[in-house]
C-alpha positions as CSV (number, residue, x, y, z in Angstrom):
1,M,-63.1,-29.6,10.1
2,S,-61.1,-32.5,8.5
3,T,-57.9,-33.6,10.1
4,D,-56.1,-34.3,6.9
5,R,-56.2,-30.6,5.8
6,K,-53.4,-28.2,6.9
7,R,-54.5,-25.6,9.4
8,I,-53.7,-21.9,9.2
9,L,-54.1,-19.3,11.8
10,F,-54.5,-16.1,9.8
11,I,-54.2,-12.9,11.9
12,S,-55.6,-9.7,10.3
13,P,-55.4,-6.5,12.5
14,Q,-57.9,-4.8,10.2
15,P,-61.7,-4.8,10.2
16,Y,-63.2,-7.6,8.3
17,F,-65.0,-7.3,6.1
18,Q,-64.7,-3.7,5.1
19,W,-64.5,-1.8,1.8
20,R,-60.8,-0.9,1.7
21,G,-57.5,-2.3,0.5
22,S,-56.3,-4.8,3.2
23,P,-59.7,-6.3,4.1
24,I,-60.5,-6.8,0.5
25,R,-57.2,-8.6,0.0
26,V,-57.7,-10.6,3.1
27,G,-61.0,-11.7,1.6
28,F,-59.2,-13.0,-1.5
29,N,-56.7,-14.7,0.7
30,M,-59.5,-16.5,2.5
31,L,-61.1,-17.6,-0.8
32,A,-57.8,-18.7,-2.3
33,L,-56.7,-20.7,0.8
34,S,-60.1,-22.4,1.1
35,E,-60.0,-23.4,-2.6
36,L,-56.5,-24.7,-2.1
37,G,-57.7,-27.1,0.6
38,Y,-56.6,-25.4,3.8
39,D,-58.7,-24.9,6.9
40,V,-58.3,-21.3,8.2
41,D,-59.1,-19.6,11.4
42,L,-59.2,-15.9,10.7
43,L,-58.5,-13.9,13.9
44,T,-59.5,-10.3,13.4
45,L,-60.9,-7.1,15.0
46,P,-64.5,-6.6,16.2
47,F,-65.4,-4.4,13.3
48,G,-66.7,-5.0,9.8
49,E,-69.5,-6.9,8.0
50,E,-70.0,-10.6,8.4
51,R,-68.7,-12.5,5.4
52,E,-68.7,-16.3,5.2
53,T,-66.2,-18.4,3.3
54,P,-66.3,-22.2,3.2
55,G,-63.4,-23.7,5.3
56,V,-62.9,-20.4,7.1
57,R,-63.8,-19.7,10.8
58,I,-63.9,-16.1,11.7
59,I,-62.8,-15.3,15.3
60,R,-63.1,-11.7,16.6
61,V,-61.6,-10.2,19.7
62,S,-63.8,-8.1,22.0
63,N,-64.5,-4.4,21.5
64,I,-63.0,-3.1,24.7
65,F,-63.6,0.6,23.9
66,G,-66.9,0.3,22.2
67,L,-65.5,1.8,19.0
68,K,-67.4,1.7,15.7
69,D,-64.2,1.7,13.6
70,I,-60.4,2.2,13.7
71,P,-58.0,4.3,11.7
72,I,-56.2,2.9,8.7
73,G,-52.6,1.7,9.4
74,P,-50.6,1.3,12.7
75,S,-51.7,3.7,15.4
76,I,-51.9,4.1,19.2
77,W,-55.4,2.8,19.0
78,K,-54.1,-0.4,17.5
79,V,-51.9,-1.2,20.5
80,P,-54.7,-2.6,22.8
81,F,-56.3,-4.5,20.1
82,D,-53.0,-6.0,19.1
83,A,-52.6,-7.1,22.7
84,K,-56.1,-8.7,22.5
85,L,-55.1,-10.4,19.2
86,W,-52.0,-11.8,20.8
87,W,-53.8,-13.1,23.8
88,R,-56.6,-14.8,21.9
89,A,-54.1,-16.3,19.4
90,R,-52.1,-17.7,22.3
91,R,-55.2,-19.4,23.5
92,L,-55.9,-20.8,20.1
93,I,-52.4,-22.3,19.5
94,K,-52.8,-24.0,23.0
95,E,-56.1,-25.5,22.0
96,Q,-55.0,-26.9,18.6
97,P,-51.9,-27.2,16.4
98,Y,-51.5,-24.9,13.4
99,D,-49.1,-25.6,10.4
100,V,-48.8,-22.0,9.4
101,I,-49.4,-18.6,11.1
102,H,-50.1,-16.0,8.4
103,A,-49.8,-12.5,9.9
104,V,-50.7,-9.2,8.1
105,E,-49.0,-5.9,8.7
106,D,-48.8,-4.9,12.4
107,A,-49.8,-8.4,13.4
108,G,-46.4,-9.6,12.1
109,F,-44.8,-9.1,15.6
110,I,-47.6,-11.2,17.1
111,G,-46.9,-13.9,14.5
112,V,-43.2,-14.0,15.4
113,S,-44.0,-14.6,19.1
114,L,-46.7,-17.3,18.4
115,A,-44.6,-19.1,15.7
116,R,-41.8,-19.5,18.3
117,M,-44.3,-20.9,20.9
118,S,-46.1,-23.3,18.5
119,K,-43.2,-24.3,16.1
120,A,-45.5,-23.2,13.2
121,K,-44.2,-21.7,10.1
122,L,-44.6,-17.8,9.8
123,V,-45.8,-15.9,6.7
124,F,-45.6,-12.2,7.0
125,E,-47.8,-10.2,4.6
126,K,-46.6,-6.6,4.0
127,H,-49.2,-4.3,2.4
128,S,-47.7,-0.9,2.7
129,D,-44.7,1.3,3.2
130,P,-44.6,2.7,6.8
131,K,-43.5,6.1,5.3
132,S,-46.8,6.4,3.5
133,Y,-48.8,7.1,6.6
134,R,-46.6,9.9,8.0
135,K,-48.4,13.1,9.2
136,G,-47.3,15.1,12.2
137,A,-44.7,14.4,14.9
138,L,-46.6,11.8,16.9
139,R,-47.8,10.0,13.8
140,N,-44.1,10.1,12.4
141,F,-42.8,8.6,15.7
142,V,-45.4,5.8,15.7
143,M,-44.5,4.9,12.0
144,W,-40.8,5.0,12.7
145,L,-41.3,2.6,15.7
146,Y,-43.5,0.4,13.5
147,G,-40.8,0.4,10.8
148,K,-38.4,-1.1,13.4
149,V,-40.9,-3.7,14.5
150,E,-41.7,-4.6,10.9
151,A,-38.0,-5.1,10.1
152,F,-37.7,-7.4,13.1
153,T,-40.7,-9.4,11.8
154,I,-39.3,-9.7,8.3
155,R,-35.9,-11.1,9.7
156,H,-37.8,-13.8,11.7
157,A,-40.4,-14.8,9.2
158,D,-40.2,-18.0,7.2
159,A,-41.6,-16.2,4.1
160,V,-42.6,-12.7,3.3
161,I,-45.3,-11.6,0.9
162,G,-45.3,-8.1,-0.6
163,T,-48.2,-6.6,-2.5
164,G,-45.9,-4.7,-4.8
165,P,-42.4,-5.1,-6.2
166,G,-41.2,-2.0,-4.1
167,L,-42.4,-3.6,-0.9
168,V,-40.6,-6.9,-1.9
169,E,-37.4,-5.0,-2.5
170,Q,-37.8,-3.3,0.9
171,A,-38.0,-6.8,2.5
172,K,-35.0,-8.1,0.6
173,R,-32.9,-5.1,1.7
174,I,-33.8,-5.8,5.3
175,A,-33.3,-9.7,5.1
176,P,-31.5,-10.6,1.8
177,D,-31.6,-14.3,2.6
178,K,-35.4,-14.4,3.4
179,P,-37.8,-15.8,0.7
180,A,-39.8,-12.7,-0.4
181,H,-42.6,-13.2,-2.8
182,H,-44.6,-10.7,-4.9
183,I,-48.2,-11.4,-4.9
184,F,-50.0,-8.5,-6.5
185,D,-53.4,-7.1,-5.7
186,I,-56.3,-7.9,-8.0
187,P,-59.5,-5.9,-8.7
188,S,-61.5,-5.6,-5.5
189,S,-64.4,-7.5,-6.9
190,L,-64.8,-10.6,-9.1
191,A,-68.0,-9.2,-10.5
192,E,-68.1,-7.7,-14.0
193,P,-70.0,-4.5,-14.9
194,D,-73.6,-5.0,-15.8
195,P,-74.4,-2.9,-18.9
196,D,-78.0,-2.1,-17.9
197,R,-76.8,-0.9,-14.5
198,V,-74.0,1.1,-16.0
199,E,-76.4,3.0,-18.3
200,T,-78.8,3.6,-15.4
201,L,-76.0,5.0,-13.3
202,R,-74.6,7.1,-16.1
203,A,-78.0,8.7,-16.6
204,Q,-78.5,9.3,-12.9
205,L,-75.0,10.8,-12.2
206,R,-74.9,13.3,-15.1
207,R,-76.9,16.4,-14.7
208,K,-76.3,17.4,-18.4
209,D,-75.9,15.1,-21.4
210,D,-72.5,16.4,-22.3
211,E,-70.9,16.2,-18.8
212,V,-67.7,14.3,-18.4
213,L,-67.8,12.1,-15.3
214,I,-64.5,12.1,-13.3
215,T,-64.3,9.5,-10.5
216,Y,-62.0,9.2,-7.5
217,V,-62.1,6.0,-5.4
218,G,-60.3,5.6,-2.1
219,S,-59.8,6.8,1.5
220,F,-59.1,10.5,2.4
221,A,-55.7,9.6,3.8
222,V,-52.9,12.0,3.1
223,Y,-50.8,9.6,1.0
224,Q,-53.7,9.3,-1.4
225,G,-53.1,12.8,-2.6
226,I,-56.4,13.9,-1.2
227,E,-55.3,17.6,-0.7
228,L,-54.0,17.6,-4.3
229,L,-57.3,16.3,-5.6
230,F,-59.6,18.7,-3.7
231,G,-57.2,21.6,-4.3
232,S,-57.4,21.1,-8.1
233,I,-61.2,20.8,-8.4
234,P,-62.1,24.5,-8.4
235,E,-59.6,25.2,-11.3
236,V,-60.8,22.3,-13.3
237,V,-64.4,23.3,-12.9
238,R,-63.6,26.9,-13.9
239,C,-61.7,25.9,-17.0
240,A,-63.9,22.8,-18.0
241,P,-67.5,23.5,-17.1
242,R,-68.5,20.0,-18.4
243,A,-66.5,18.3,-15.6
244,R,-68.4,16.5,-12.9
245,F,-66.5,14.8,-10.1
246,L,-67.7,11.7,-8.3
247,I,-66.0,10.9,-5.0
248,I,-66.3,7.4,-3.7
249,G,-65.0,6.8,-0.2
250,G,-64.6,8.9,2.9
251,T,-66.4,9.1,6.2
252,A,-69.4,11.3,6.9
253,E,-67.2,13.7,8.8
254,E,-64.6,13.9,6.0
255,I,-67.3,14.4,3.4
256,H,-68.8,17.3,5.4
257,E,-65.4,18.9,5.7
258,R,-64.6,18.7,2.0
259,T,-68.1,19.9,1.0
260,E,-67.6,23.0,3.1
261,Q,-64.2,23.5,1.5
262,L,-65.6,23.3,-2.0
263,R,-68.6,25.5,-1.1
264,A,-66.2,28.2,0.0
265,Q,-64.6,28.0,-3.4
266,Q,-67.9,27.8,-5.3
267,A,-67.2,24.4,-6.7
268,D,-69.4,22.2,-4.6
269,Q,-72.2,22.0,-7.3
270,A,-69.8,20.1,-9.6
271,V,-68.9,17.4,-7.1
272,T,-71.1,14.5,-5.9
273,F,-70.1,12.5,-2.9
274,L,-71.2,8.9,-3.1
275,G,-69.7,7.6,0.2
276,K,-68.9,4.0,0.2
277,V,-70.0,1.8,-2.6
278,A,-70.3,-2.0,-2.2
279,P,-67.3,-3.8,-4.0
280,D,-69.5,-5.8,-6.3
281,D,-71.3,-2.6,-7.5
282,L,-68.1,-0.6,-7.8
283,P,-67.4,-1.9,-11.4
284,N,-70.7,-0.4,-12.5
285,Y,-69.9,3.0,-11.2
286,L,-66.4,2.9,-12.7
287,A,-67.8,1.8,-16.1
288,A,-70.2,4.6,-16.0
289,S,-67.4,7.2,-15.7
290,D,-65.3,8.8,-18.4
291,I,-62.0,9.5,-16.4
292,L,-60.7,7.7,-13.2
293,L,-58.2,9.4,-10.9
294,S,-55.2,8.1,-9.0
295,S,-53.8,11.1,-7.2
296,R,-51.4,9.1,-4.9
297,I,-48.4,11.2,-3.7
298,A,-46.6,8.7,-1.5
299,G,-45.8,5.0,-1.1
300,T,-44.3,2.3,-3.2
301,N,-47.2,-0.3,-3.3
302,T,-49.7,-0.4,-6.2
303,P,-52.9,1.4,-5.4
304,L,-55.6,-1.1,-5.4
305,K,-58.0,1.2,-7.2
306,L,-55.8,0.9,-10.3
307,L,-56.8,-2.7,-10.8
308,D,-60.4,-1.8,-10.6
309,Y,-59.9,1.0,-13.1
310,L,-58.1,-1.2,-15.6
311,K,-60.7,-3.9,-15.4
312,V,-63.5,-1.7,-16.6
313,G,-61.5,-0.1,-19.5
314,R,-61.7,3.6,-18.8
315,C,-59.3,6.5,-19.1
316,I,-56.9,6.8,-16.2
317,L,-55.3,10.1,-15.0
318,A,-52.5,9.4,-12.5
319,T,-49.7,11.2,-10.7
320,D,-46.3,10.3,-12.1
321,N,-44.7,8.4,-9.2
322,E,-43.4,4.9,-8.3
323,A,-46.7,3.7,-6.9
324,N,-48.7,4.4,-10.0
325,R,-46.0,3.3,-12.4
326,Q,-45.9,-0.2,-10.8
327,I,-48.5,-1.2,-13.4
328,L,-49.3,1.8,-15.5
329,D,-47.4,3.3,-18.4
330,E,-48.0,5.9,-21.1
331,E,-50.1,3.5,-23.1
332,S,-52.5,2.9,-20.2
333,A,-52.6,6.2,-18.4
334,F,-52.3,10.0,-18.7
335,F,-49.5,11.0,-16.2
336,V,-49.2,14.4,-14.5
337,Q,-46.9,15.8,-11.9
338,P,-48.1,15.7,-8.3
339,D,-48.8,19.4,-7.9
340,E,-52.1,21.3,-8.2
341,A,-51.2,23.2,-11.4
342,S,-50.1,20.1,-13.3
343,F,-53.0,18.0,-12.1
344,S,-55.6,20.6,-13.0
345,E,-54.0,21.3,-16.4
346,G,-53.8,17.6,-17.3
347,L,-57.4,17.0,-16.2
348,V,-58.7,19.9,-18.2
349,A,-56.9,18.5,-21.3
350,V,-58.3,15.0,-20.9
351,V,-61.8,16.3,-20.4
352,A,-61.6,18.2,-23.6
353,D,-60.1,15.3,-25.7
354,A,-62.4,12.3,-26.2
355,A,-59.9,10.7,-28.6
356,V,-57.2,10.6,-25.9
357,R,-59.6,9.1,-23.4
358,E,-60.7,6.4,-25.8
359,R,-57.1,5.5,-26.7
360,L,-56.0,5.2,-23.1
361,A,-59.1,3.3,-22.1
362,S,-58.5,0.4,-24.5
363,K,-55.3,-0.9,-22.9
364,G,-56.3,-2.0,-19.4
365,K,-58.6,-5.0,-19.8
366,E,-55.9,-7.1,-21.4
367,L,-53.5,-6.5,-18.6
368,I,-56.1,-7.8,-16.1
369,R,-57.0,-10.8,-18.2
370,R,-53.3,-11.8,-18.6
371,T,-51.9,-11.2,-15.1
372,Y,-53.9,-9.4,-12.4
373,N,-56.7,-11.9,-11.9
374,F,-57.8,-14.2,-9.0
375,E,-56.5,-17.4,-10.6
376,E,-53.0,-16.0,-10.9
377,F,-53.3,-14.6,-7.3
378,K,-54.2,-18.1,-6.0
379,R,-51.4,-19.8,-8.0
380,R,-48.8,-17.5,-6.5
381,L,-50.2,-18.0,-2.9
382,A,-50.1,-21.8,-3.4
383,G,-46.4,-21.4,-4.4
384,V,-45.6,-19.7,-1.2
385,Y,-47.3,-22.4,0.9
386,E,-45.7,-25.3,-1.1
387,A,-42.3,-23.8,-0.6
388,L,-42.8,-23.7,3.2
389,A,-43.6,-27.4,3.2
390,K,-40.2,-28.4,1.6
């Protein structure tokens, strides 16, 4: 690598590459930093697909437990891997100088330690609200502890990046004098829907010509409103027989559990589980759909799926909360309250009203073209790094 290019140690404590929010965003970070002229060492976990980016060297820590994957968000499982990341990063900063250490989420504390050792600038990137992951006493304690560690990281970083305005405000409350930048998410793929592929999928996914395809994309985490979604399906199917649900995401175990739940309620025949779909093929599935769902019930950061939804120009039904309203309004989405009765009632109404679906579907593409695109993402990231150099 050339010696006149600034060097970045980018630490991502998530699998790379993998089809979910943080790894997708890390991928865009890699592409943007490479195009901006930086040389990047990406230090990450031993999970995920291989993905090459010019100017980026991927370094993985060893898989000490022989695991195939790791849960989303901070957890007890992450502790030994974070220790491995710290130790490997410490070796790297001894081998060569870095201008910037860019640490994501729970790697922030690692970044603080390393920045002090190496005199590099520290960028901390905040992707989520710790409260979003809460579930059970142990999980709540882990997230409380992580919240304390994250606050420490924010106070000691040279710059903070938040993926949503709510996360930026959280950072500013913790450290009012700290530069906090909003760099929003963008659609998970730069690929556009292929009309022929869309028509083929639509024909394959509908069992009857008059079916209305309703698609959910995302993990089965609690904050995604997964209980709300699956709890609503039987009532929607009963009241709107034309409704067909497509579920993109979830592990094999999660899909089996939800299939059994739906079978017990005699609603399984109206639901197709597609598992994980490659990011570059996802726009085709979304464009083949009639209604796209965001059932989020917690958190302040923008659900990444909303950008994918807006990009393809389809009707969005969303729970009425801060996360969804970061970028949606009444002109671009049909809002419902986050309870099963409201969710079911709203969805039945939208299934029955093609005119409403068409009106809402027309508003999204302009928002993506004007703001939520890769070139604007790259411009804002460049601004953060330029400010560090002053």
